[in-house]
C-alpha positions in Angstrom: -48.5 199.6 38.9 -46.4 202.7 37.5 -45.9 205.4 39.6 -46.4 207.4 37.0 -49.0 210.7 38.0 -52.2 210.0 36.6 -55.9 211.6 36.0 -58.9 209.7 36.5 -61.6 210.6 34.3 -65.2 209.7 34.8 -67.6 209.3 32.1 -71.2 209.3 33.5 -72.7 208.1 29.5 -76.9 207.6 29.2 -76.8 203.5 30.4 -73.9 203.4 32.5 -70.3 204.7 34.1 -67.1 204.5 33.9 -64.2 205.7 35.6 -60.9 205.3 34.0 -56.8 206.6 34.8 -54.9 208.1 31.7 -51.4 208.5 32.0 -49.0 211.1 30.0 -47.4 208.5 27.5 -50.2 205.8 27.8 -49.9 202.7 29.4 -51.8 200.4 31.1 -55.7 200.6 30.6 -56.9 200.9 34.2 -60.8 201.6 34.3 -64.0 200.1 35.5 -67.7 200.5 35.0 -71.0 200.3 36.5 -74.4 199.9 34.4 -77.4 202.3 35.9 -81.4 201.3 35.4 -83.3 203.4 32.5 -86.7 204.5 33.7 -89.6 204.1 30.7 -92.4 205.8 32.8 -94.8 205.9 30.0 -93.8 205.7 26.0 -91.7 208.5 24.9 -90.6 209.2 28.5 -87.3 208.4 29.9 -86.2 209.1 33.3 -82.8 208.1 35.5 -82.2 207.6 39.2 -79.3 210.6 39.8 -78.6 208.9 43.1 -78.0 205.7 41.6 -75.7 207.5 39.0 -74.2 209.1 41.9 -73.1 205.8 43.4 -71.6 204.4 40.7 -69.4 207.1 40.6 -68.2 206.2 43.9 -67.9 202.4 43.6 -65.7 202.6 39.7 -63.9 205.7 41.2 -63.2 203.4 44.2 -61.7 200.3 42.2 -59.7 202.6 40.0 -57.7 204.1 43.2 -56.7 201.8 45.0 -54.9 199.9 41.6 -53.4 202.6 40.7 -52.4 204.5 44.2 -54.1 207.7 45.8 -50.8 209.0 45.7 -50.7 209.3 42.0 -54.0 210.3 41.1 -53.4 214.1 40.5 -56.8 214.8 39.4 -59.9 214.2 38.3 -61.7 214.7 34.8 -65.7 214.5 34.4 -67.3 214.1 30.9 -71.3 213.5 30.8 -74.5 212.5 29.1 -75.5 216.2 28.5 -79.0 218.0 28.4 -80.1 215.0 31.7 -81.3 217.8 34.3 -82.4 217.3 37.5 -83.2 219.4 40.8 -82.2 218.9 44.1 -82.4 220.2 47.8 -78.7 222.0 48.4 -79.3 221.6 52.6 -80.4 217.8 52.5 -78.5 216.9 48.9 -81.6 215.0 47.8 -83.0 215.1 44.9 -86.0 216.1 43.8 -87.4 213.3 42.0 -85.9 211.3 38.9 -83.5 213.2 36.5 -85.4 213.8 32.8 -83.0 212.5 30.1 -82.2 214.0 27.1 -83.8 211.2 25.3 -87.5 212.2 27.3 -89.7 213.8 24.8 -92.6 214.8 27.6 -91.7 218.9 26.2 -92.2 218.7 22.7 -95.5 220.1 22.6 -94.1 223.1 24.7 -91.7 223.4 22.2 -94.5 223.8 19.8 -96.0 226.5 21.2 -92.8 228.8 21.1 -92.3 228.0 18.1 -96.3 228.9 16.7 -94.9 232.5 19.0 -91.9 232.9 16.9 -89.2 232.0 19.3 -87.1 230.1 17.0 -85.1 233.1 15.6 -84.5 233.9 19.2 -83.5 231.1 20.5 -80.9 230.1 17.1 -79.3 233.1 18.0 -78.6 233.2 21.4 -78.5 229.4 22.3 -77.2 228.3 18.9 -79.8 225.1 19.3 -83.4 224.3 18.0 -86.7 224.2 19.7 -86.9 220.7 20.5 -87.4 219.0 23.8 -84.2 217.5 23.6 -82.6 220.1 25.7 -83.0 221.0 28.7 -84.5 224.2 29.2 -88.2 222.7 28.6 -86.8 220.1 31.2 -86.4 222.4 33.8 -89.5 224.0 33.2 -91.6 221.0 33.2 -90.2 219.8 36.3 -90.5 223.1 38.2 -94.3 223.1 36.9 -95.1 219.3 38.5 -92.8 218.0 41.3 -93.7 220.6 43.4 -89.7 221.8 43.8 -89.9 224.6 46.1 -88.1 227.6 44.8 -85.9 229.2 47.6 -82.4 229.4 48.2 -81.8 225.5 48.3 -82.7 225.0 45.2 -80.2 223.4 43.2 -80.4 223.1 39.4 -77.8 221.0 36.6 -76.9 218.4 34.4 -75.1 215.4 35.2 -71.6 216.9 35.3 -72.9 219.8 38.6 -74.8 216.5 40.1 -71.3 214.7 40.0 -69.4 217.7 41.0 -71.4 219.3 43.7 -71.4 215.5 45.1 -67.7 215.2 44.7 -66.4 218.4 46.3 -69.0 217.4 49.6 -71.6 220.8 48.2 -69.3 223.1 48.2 -69.0 223.7 44.0 -72.3 224.0 42.2 -70.5 225.1 38.9 -70.7 223.6 35.1 -68.7 224.7 32.1 -69.1 225.4 28.6 -70.0 222.7 26.8 -72.8 221.8 29.3 -74.4 225.4 29.9 -74.4 225.7 25.8 -77.2 222.2 25.9 -79.4 223.8 28.1 -81.1 226.5 26.0 -80.7 229.1 28.7 -76.9 229.8 27.5 -76.1 232.9 26.0 -73.2 231.3 23.6 -71.8 234.7 22.4 -71.8 236.0 26.0 -70.5 232.7 27.5 -73.4 233.7 30.3 -76.1 232.2 31.0 -79.4 234.4 28.8 -81.8 236.4 31.1 -84.1 236.2 28.8 -84.2 232.5 27.9 -84.5 231.9 31.4 -87.3 234.3 31.7 -89.3 232.4 28.9 -88.8 228.8 31.2 -89.1 230.2 34.2 -86.1 229.3 35.6 -84.2 231.0 38.3 -81.1 231.8 37.5 -79.5 231.4 41.2 -80.2 228.2 40.8 -78.2 227.5 38.1 -74.5 226.6 38.3 -71.4 229.2 38.0 -70.2 228.3 34.7 -66.0 228.2 34.5 -63.9 227.3 31.7 -63.7 223.1 30.7 -59.8 223.1 31.8 -59.3 224.5 35.1 -59.6 223.6 39.0 -63.2 223.6 40.0 -62.7 222.0 43.3 -61.3 219.2 45.5 -62.5 216.5 46.6 -64.0 215.8 50.0 -64.0 212.7 52.1 -67.5 213.7 53.5 -69.0 212.3 50.1 -67.5 209.2 50.4 -64.3 209.7 48.0 -60.9 210.6 49.2 -60.3 214.1 49.9 -58.2 216.1 48.4 -58.3 216.0 45.2 -58.5 218.3 42.3 -61.7 218.0 39.9 -60.2 220.3 37.5 -62.2 219.5 33.9 -65.6 219.3 32.6 -67.2 218.6 29.5 -70.4 217.6 27.8 -69.9 213.9 26.4 -69.1 214.9 22.4 -67.2 218.0 23.2 -65.1 215.9 25.2 -64.7 213.4 22.3 -64.3 216.0 19.9 -61.3 217.0 22.2 -60.2 213.5 22.8 -59.4 213.0 18.9 -57.7 216.2 19.1 -59.6 218.1 16.8 -58.0 221.1 17.6 -57.9 223.1 14.3 -61.3 224.4 12.5 -62.3 221.8 9.6 -61.2 218.8 11.7 -64.3 216.4 12.9 -65.3 213.1 14.6 -68.1 211.0 15.6 -68.9 209.2 18.1 -71.4 205.8 17.4 -72.5 205.6 21.2 -76.6 205.7 22.0 -76.7 208.4 19.5 -74.1 209.4 17.3 -73.0 213.0 18.2 -70.8 214.4 14.8 -69.3 217.5 15.4 -67.1 220.1 13.4 -64.7 222.2 15.0 -65.4 226.0 13.3 -62.7 227.8 15.3 -63.1 231.1 18.2 -65.7 232.8 16.4 -69.6 231.6 16.7 -70.5 231.2 13.5 -74.4 232.4 12.6 -77.2 229.7 13.2 -77.4 227.1 10.5 -80.4 225.1 9.2 -80.6 221.5 10.5 -77.5 222.1 13.0 -76.6 222.9 16.1 -74.2 225.4 17.4 -72.5 224.8 20.4 -69.6 225.6 22.5 -66.8 222.8 21.6 -64.4 224.1 25.0 -62.9 226.9 26.7 -59.8 227.0 28.5 -58.0 228.6 31.3 -56.0 230.8 29.2 -59.5 232.3 28.2 -59.5 230.1 24.5 -63.0 229.0 23.5 -63.7 226.9 20.1 -66.9 226.7 19.1 -68.4 223.8 16.8 -71.7 222.7 14.3 -73.1 219.6 15.5 -75.5 216.9 13.8 -76.9 215.1 16.8 -78.5 211.3 15.9 -80.8 210.3 19.2 -80.6 206.7 18.4 -77.8 204.3 16.6 -76.5 202.2 19.4 -79.5 201.9 20.9 -80.7 200.2 18.1 -78.7 197.4 19.0 -79.7 197.3 22.7 -83.5 197.2 20.9 -82.6 194.4 19.1 -81.2 192.3 22.2 -83.2 193.9 24.7 -86.6 194.5 23.1 -86.8 191.9 20.0 -84.8 189.4 21.5 -83.3 189.3 17.6 -79.6 189.2 19.3 -78.3 188.0 23.0 -75.6 190.4 23.0 -74.5 193.2 21.2 -71.6 191.8 20.0 -73.0 189.8 17.8 -74.7 192.7 15.9 -71.5 192.9 13.8 -71.2 189.2 12.4 -74.7 189.2 12.2 -75.2 191.8 10.2 -72.0 190.6 8.1 -73.8 187.6 7.2 -75.7 188.9 4.5 -74.4 190.6 1.9 -77.2 193.7 1.1 -80.3 194.8 3.4 -82.2 192.8 1.4 -84.7 195.5 0.2 -85.1 196.2 4.6 -84.8 199.7 6.0 -85.0 200.6 9.6 -85.4 204.1 10.4 -84.5 204.2 14.3 -86.4 207.3 15.1 -87.6 206.0 18.6 -87.2 209.3 20.5 -87.8 211.4 17.0 -85.5 212.9 14.8 -82.6 214.8 15.4 -80.0 216.4 12.9 -81.0 217.4 9.9 -84.8 217.0 10.0 -86.0 217.7 14.0 -89.1 216.0 14.2 -90.0 214.9 17.6 -93.0 213.5 16.3 -91.5 210.8 13.9 -90.9 206.9 15.4 -89.7 203.9 14.3 -89.8 202.7 11.1 -89.2 199.4 9.3 -90.0 199.6 5.4 -89.2 196.7 2.7 -89.8 193.7 4.6 -90.7 190.7 2.7 -90.9 186.5 3.5 -87.4 186.2 2.5 -86.4 189.0 5.2 -84.5 187.7 8.0 -83.1 188.6 11.3 -79.5 189.5 10.1 -81.4 192.0 7.1 -83.2 193.6 10.0 -79.7 193.5 11.9 -77.9 195.2 8.4 -80.7 197.7 8.2 -79.7 198.7 12.0 -76.1 199.1 11.1 -76.9 200.8 7.8 -79.1 203.3 9.6 -75.7 204.1 11.6 -74.2 205.1 8.1 -77.3 206.4 7.3 -77.6 209.3 9.3 -74.1 210.3 9.5 -74.4 210.7 6.2 -76.9 212.9 6.3 -76.3 215.5 9.1 -72.3 215.2 7.6 -73.7 216.5 4.1 -76.0 219.1 6.4 -73.2 220.7 8.0 -70.8 220.7 5.5 -73.8 222.4 3.4 -73.9 224.9 6.9 -70.3 225.4 7.1 -69.6 225.9 3.8 -66.4 223.6 3.9 -65.5 219.8 3.2 -64.1 217.5 5.9 -61.3 215.2 4.3 -61.7 212.9 6.8 -64.0 211.4 10.2 -62.4 210.6 13.3 -64.6 207.7 14.8 -64.8 206.7 18.3 -67.9 205.1 20.4 -68.7 201.2 20.9 -70.2 200.4 17.3 -66.7 202.1 15.6 -65.5 197.7 17.0 -67.3 197.2 13.5 -65.0 197.2 10.7 -67.6 196.5 7.9 -70.2 199.9 9.6 -66.7 201.9 9.1 -66.2 200.8 5.4 -69.8 201.5 4.7 -69.7 204.8 6.4 -66.4 206.0 4.1 -68.3 204.8 1.4 -71.8 206.7 2.4 -69.3 209.9 3.4 -66.6 209.6 -0.1 -64.1 210.4 2.7 -61.5 208.8 4.6 -62.8 207.0 8.4 -59.9 206.9 10.7 -60.3 204.6 14.1 -58.0 205.8 16.6 -56.0 203.1 19.1 -57.6 204.1 21.8 -61.1 204.4 21.4 -62.3 205.9 24.3 -61.9 209.4 23.6 -64.6 211.2 25.9 -63.0 209.6 28.4 -59.5 210.8 27.3 -60.5 214.4 26.4 -62.0 214.9 29.6 -58.4 213.5 31.2 -56.6 215.9 28.6 -59.1 219.2 29.9 -58.1 218.0 33.8 -54.4 216.9 33.2 -53.7 220.4 30.9 -55.1 222.6 34.2 -53.0 220.2 36.2 -49.8 220.8 34.0 -49.8 216.4 33.3 -50.2 217.4 29.3 -48.2 221.3 28.8 -49.9 221.9 25.8 -52.6 221.2 23.2 -49.7 220.3 20.6 -48.8 217.3 23.6 -52.0 216.0 23.4 -52.0 215.7 19.6 -49.4 213.5 19.7 -50.2 210.9 21.7 -53.4 210.6 19.2 -52.5 207.5 16.8 -54.1 205.7 14.2 -55.7 201.9 14.6 -57.5 201.7 11.5 -58.5 203.6 7.9 -60.9 203.0 5.9 -61.1 204.4 2.3 -63.9 205.2 0.3 -64.8 203.6 -2.6 -64.3 205.4 -6.0 -67.7 204.4 -7.5 -70.6 205.9 -5.3 -73.6 204.5 -7.7 -74.4 202.0 -4.8 -74.3 203.9 -2.6 -75.9 206.9 -3.4 -79.0 204.4 -4.3 -79.2 203.2 -1.1 -78.9 206.4 0.6 -82.0 207.0 -1.9 -84.0 204.4 -0.5 -83.0 205.4 3.0 -84.5 208.9 2.2 -87.8 207.6 1.3 -87.7 205.4 4.4 -87.3 207.9 6.9 -89.7 209.9 5.1 -92.3 207.3 5.6 -91.3 207.7 9.2 -91.7 211.3 9.3 -95.0 213.2 11.3 -96.2 210.0 12.4 -97.1 211.3 16.1 -100.5 213.3 15.4 -99.9 216.7 17.7 
């Protein structure tokens, strides 16, 4: 292997952990991956074992360090599933039970109570978010109320990035970055500090929350007490979607990306000024840099895209591997009138309906597994169109193109459908692991491996370009059918 310095990005996603070495100028990919267990104790509840996640980080870090050589590791960057939260004891290092995952809907009723009390305008103005169980604040409130957790000096609260940083530094650093903090519903996105008002609403002790530091900058160094080599700077942290925006080199206002992962997340860079709340959209901190630079983004959050492929595989047995979905969907020329709305955890942008549920409509005796597969693939493109349409309306801009990444972005047919639905060019980069790249770039920028944002942007390269069809008649008809299906999925659960 090359002796050129590298950054190891830890990408702690919703279903697994990946560590990957990233070098300036590219080079051979060195990576390691571990899946971890998904826990579903009741319908609508999703939990993770934070210790299992940490064990996966240790294992994958060792794999990568063994291959690249410890002397060549200049820094570590962390990117993570956002909104997932846990509580742990600073003294023992043990979590207070499982982490509550971003997909979990157990606090929907509490969010309804706050909405009925007229809290939504305040939440929108301070946090840029909406009252939805997706975000961390109500999850933390539930943890403290239901897990018999002592609220004392030993209590630590945090998202997965904070948990990993705390372990990497041997318990020395309890911190996060603004991109993750801005997803908690406890953070003032204008002052870039924890909001006393929002913490009071949810009964969250500010002293138990992590310090908020720039996304690119040295957070601390690794400790051999944690089971990894000591002395490696941990110098970049960002939530997975903001990391992907950074990894896609979307550094200028008006640039946009979509990540097709477990869910899909469309982010539009809107610059250094925090915009006013926009209907159906989230306003979030994209990143902050060590020099004080701040970037904000509008976000459309789609809860289920790739997870619907997993459901076809694991829940229904329609496919035996995720790789089968593309060829199976392409084996039919159209959806046969079948639409699937994957509202398994409610609907996100632009609907924000936690009571919607998954719906399949248009099924006839002639419908096949291929039509169902195609309906799942098409749903990715329809949901993205809904989010982009709302985002562009809110921002008063039209995106010129969409940069895409994530596991499902390997499907050429799906990306062509996406270009047709949006009416804009879709660009897939040569390196699609942009979430890991973003974490690596943030850390490497802090440690000088990349001297500037321009140097990072110069490394972005196109793998494939998908041009939209000139005639959108058919795509608009398909989208109209989708919107009818969405209406049938909405407000399904009685409340």
